[in-house]
N, C-alpha and C positions, 0 to 999 in steps of 0.2 A: 375854099369857102370861108368868107369872113365871119366874124362873130355876129355881126348884124344880120347876115343871111341865115346863120345857123339857128338863131333864136327868134327869127321872125315868125309871126303867126301865119297859119295857112291862109291862102288868098281867099278861099271860100268862106272863111270865118275870121275876119280881121278883128272883130270886136270881142276878143277873148284875152283874159289875163291868165297866164300860166304860172304856177308856183310849185315848188318842191321843198319838202321839209327833210332835213337830215336830223333824225331824232337822237337824243341822248338823255341821260337822267338829269344832267345839270343844265344844258342849253338846247334850244331848238334853233338851228341855222336854216333860214328860209331864203331861197333864190327865187326871184320874181322876174318874169319876162313880160313887159308891157308893150303893146303895139306902138305906143308913141315914144318909146325910148330905144336908143340904138343898142344899148348893152343891158344885160340883166343886172338887177340890184340884189345885194346881199344884206340880210337883216339877221340880227341875233336877239332871241327872246329867252326868258327863263323857261326851263323845261316844265311842261305841263300847264302852262298859262294859256288856256284855250281862248279866253276873252281877249287877251292881248294879240293873239294870232289873228282872230277874226277882225279885230279893229284895224290891224296893220293891213290886212288884205283889202278891206273895204276902202281904206284911205288911199292905197296905191291904185286900186281899180278906178276910183272916182265915179264917173258916170257909166262905166262899162258894167253891165249886169252879169255877164257870164264869167265865172272864175272856175278854173280847173286846177286842182292841186293833187299831188301824189306824195307818197312816202313808202318806205320799205316795210314789209311785214316783219314783225319782230317782237321785241319786249313790250311795246306799248299796246299790242293787240289791235282790236278792231273798234274800240270805243270812239277813237278819234274820227274814223271814217264815218261812223253812224251819226255822230254829232255834227260833223261838217255837212253831211247830206241834209240833215234837218234844218241847218242854217241856210240852205239854198246854195251851197258850194259843192260842185261836182268833185268827187274824190276817187282816185285810183290807188289801190294798194298793190304794190309791185312785189314780185318774187325776187328777193336779192340774188338768188343763185342763177337767175336767168339773165341778169344784166351783163352785157358784153364789156370786157376790159381789154386793154392793150397788153399783149403778151410778148412784145418784141424785146423789151428790156425790163430792168427793175422798175416795178410799178410805184409811182408817186401817189400817195394817198393822204389827202387832207380833208377836213370837213367841207371846206369850200369847193374842192374839186368834186367830191361826192354829191354835193347839192346841185352843182351845175350838170353833172352826169344824169341825175334824176330828172332835171328840168328838160334836158334833151330828149329823154325817154318819153316823158308825158306828152311833149309836143308831137313826137313822131306817132305815138298811139292815137292822139286826137286827129292826126292827119289820115289815119287809116292803116298805118303800118303796124299790124298786130304781131309781127315776128321780131320786133326789136327787143321785146321782153314779155314775160308772162304777167298777166293781171290776175290777182288773187280774188276769188269770189268772197264777198263780205257776208258772213252769216248774220242772221238777226239774233237778238238776245236769247230768245227761247231755244233756238237751234243750237247755239253755242253752249247753253247751260245743260241741254240734254246729253251732251257728250261727256260731261264731267264724271258721271258715276262710273262708267266702265273704264275711263282713263285713270281715275283714282284707284279703282280696284287693281289695275295692273301694277301700279306703283306699290300698293300694299302687299301684293303677292310677292314682288321682288324683295320687299323688306322682310316679309315672313320667312322667305327662304334664307335670307342672311342671318336671321336670329337662329333658325334651326341649325344651319351649318356651324354657327359659332358655338352653340351648346354641344353639338356632337364633337367638334374639334377640341373643346376644353376637356371633355370626358375621354376622348381618344388619347389625349396627352397623358392621362393617368392610367391607361391600359383598360379602360371601361368601354366595351363595345356593345352593340345591339340595342342602344337606346334610341328610339325614334320619337321625339317630342310631338310631332304632328299626328301620330297615331295613338297617342295616349288619351283614353277617355277620362282619366282622373289625373290630378296633379302629380307630378313626379316628386318623390320624396328623396331629394338629393342627400339628405343626412344619413340615409340608410345604405347608400352605395359604398362599396369597398373598392379601393384601388387594386392594381395588379400586385402591389407590394404588401397587400393585406392590411392596409391602413384606411382609416376614415379620410374623407376629403379634407384638405386643409381649410382653415377657417375663411381666409380671404377668397379662395376659389369657390367655396360654398356660397358665400355672399354674392359673388359675381354671377354664379349660375342662377341664383334666385332672382336677381335683378333682370338677367337676360330672359328668364322664363316669364317674368311678369310683363316685360315688353312684348314677348311673343303672344301672351294671352290677350293683351290689349289690341295688338294688330289683328288677331283673329276675330275679336269682337267688332272691330271697325270694318273688317271685310264683310261680316254678316250684315251690318247696318247698311253698308254701301250696296250690297246685293238687293236688300229690300227696297232701297231707294231707287235702284236701277229698274226694278220690275214694276214699279208703280206706273199706272197708265198715264201717258203724257196727254193731259187735257188740252194743252196749247195747240197740238197738231194731231188730230185724230187719224189723219192719213198715214203718218209715220208709225203711229202706234198699231194701226191695222197691219202694216207690213211686218212689224216685229212679231205680232201674234201669228201671222201666216208662216213666218220662218220658224217659230217655235213648234209648229206642227210637224216639221220635217224630222224624221228620225236621225239622230246624230248631231242635231243643232241644239245647243243648250242656251241658257239665258244670256250668258256673256256674248256668245257668238251672234245670237239674234240681235242683241242691242247694238253691237258694233256695226253689223252690216246695215241695219235699218237706219241708224243715226249717223253713221259715217259715210255710207255709200248711197243707199237708196233714198236719202233725204234730198238728193239732187236729181235734176232732170237730165237725162242723157239722150242725145239725138241719134246715136248709132252704137253698134258694138265697138267700133274703133274709139269712139269718145269714152266709153266705159273703160276700155283697156288702157287708154292713155291716162285717165284719172287714177287708175290703180298702179300705174307704172309697170304694167305687164306687157307692154308692146316691145317688139324687137328693135334694136338700134343697129341699123345697117351702116356699113363702111364700104363705100364703093368709090375708089379713087385710082385712076390710072389702071394698072393691071391687078390691083388688089381689090378683091371683093370678098367680104366676110361679114358675119353677124357678130356684134360685140355683146350679145346677150340682151336682157331686158333693160329698160331705161332706168327703173327704180325712181322715177321722178314724181310719182304720185303719192297717195296717202299711204304711209308706211303702216299705220294701224290696220287699215283694211287689207293691205297686201299680206301681212303676216297671218291674219286670221283666216284669209281665204286659202293660203297654203296649208294651214292646219286642217281646215275643213276638207280639202282635197285628199289629205292623207286618211282622214277618218271615213270619207265617203266610200272609198274602195272597199273598206271592211264592212260598213253598214249596208251598202247597196251593191252587192256583187252582181246583180242582174242588170244594173244600169248600163246604158250604152257608153257612158263616160268611163266606167270602170273597165268595161271590155276593151275600149279604145286604148286605155292606159296599159293594160296587161299585154295586149298584142304588140305594142311598140316597145315594151320594156322586157319582153321575153328573151332571156339569155343575155341581157345587157348588164353592164357594170353598175355599181351603186351610184357613181357620178351621173351616168345617163338616166338612171331612174329619178334622181333628184331634179334633173333638167326637165324631164317629161312631167314631173309632178307640178312644176311651175306652169307648164303649158296646160295641164289639166285644170289648174286653179283658174286660169283665164277663161277656159270653156265653161267651168262651173259658175263663174261670176255672171256670164251671159245667160246661162240657164236659170239661175236664181233671179236675175233681173226680169226676165220674161215671166217668171212665176209670180213675183210680187206686183208687177204692173198689169198683167193680163189674167192671172189666175191659172196659167197653163202649168199643170203638175208635171215635173220632170219625168221623162219616160223611164220605166223600170222601177218606180217607187211604189211601195205599198203604204198608203197613208193610213194612220191610225184612225179609229172611229172617234166620234166627238166625245163619247163618254170616256174613252181611254185617254184622250188628249187632256180632258178636264181633270182627270185624276192624276 
């Protein structure tokens, strides 16, 4: 296939200009395929210059009204896609991990080659070949903003753990054990502590501990603020807020869990159980070639935040709901099995649990075997 044939517009839609942007902080490299030109054109613009991008596309398109553009999801986020759409330009955001590359030899990678590769992908997608790569769903501003609270809380929790471990490590190095900073209701008086040698803490170590403890107190205060912000009713989308409140009614589902599931998973529309499982990355990856047939495990290609929280819920579910059919199913299949097999079956249970909770928030069907709390108890 020649370059002219490769970048030609589909026969059914010849009046279309295709473009692809290779984004970077310094420059934007744009490849454009025009139906009246035999080869694609390459342009270089300053990074972040949206007005220059639109002006260049309009100038190249001329009298052609339809412009389709794409770029890889990454550092620039989704603001560019939303603004291009408002400007009347169709935009596709592509998943970088799904783009096919040549694995025969050492891969040559330049900005120009990447821009042309993206251009080939968007032309194929517009032709109807949806298997060439994955197109990312672009969230609106409110949906994207609603996810920030629980994601920030997760980062703060990791930071809190790091401060706690640092304090305990510094004290352990002096032979002081049994100090748990996160369990203290009052501030720790480091000056009153005595080392294993019977001495007071050295001055510089004492100052380091005080500073570390101050940072820990700040992080804990920020976690409380983020949790309050997370639990505020989302006035922008009452449907998602209703799903979050429904999940909060389930025993064993807390505020963080309900927020992640409602705003990461159930804010989307799923057509089937397989669609839901694929989004979560909990579908099996088959390998069937020649005489070899095996399962390579789950794909892990979906939302990692949602997948992690569902596995945690599945672990809690069997303790909170022993009469649930899901719990009975898990115990029957793991009876007498090794710890590795129990972990594998726990992932399978997480997928079943996701489908059960999806039906619950969409139709109100209460999972079988659950004893729902009364309205007064739920309010309290």
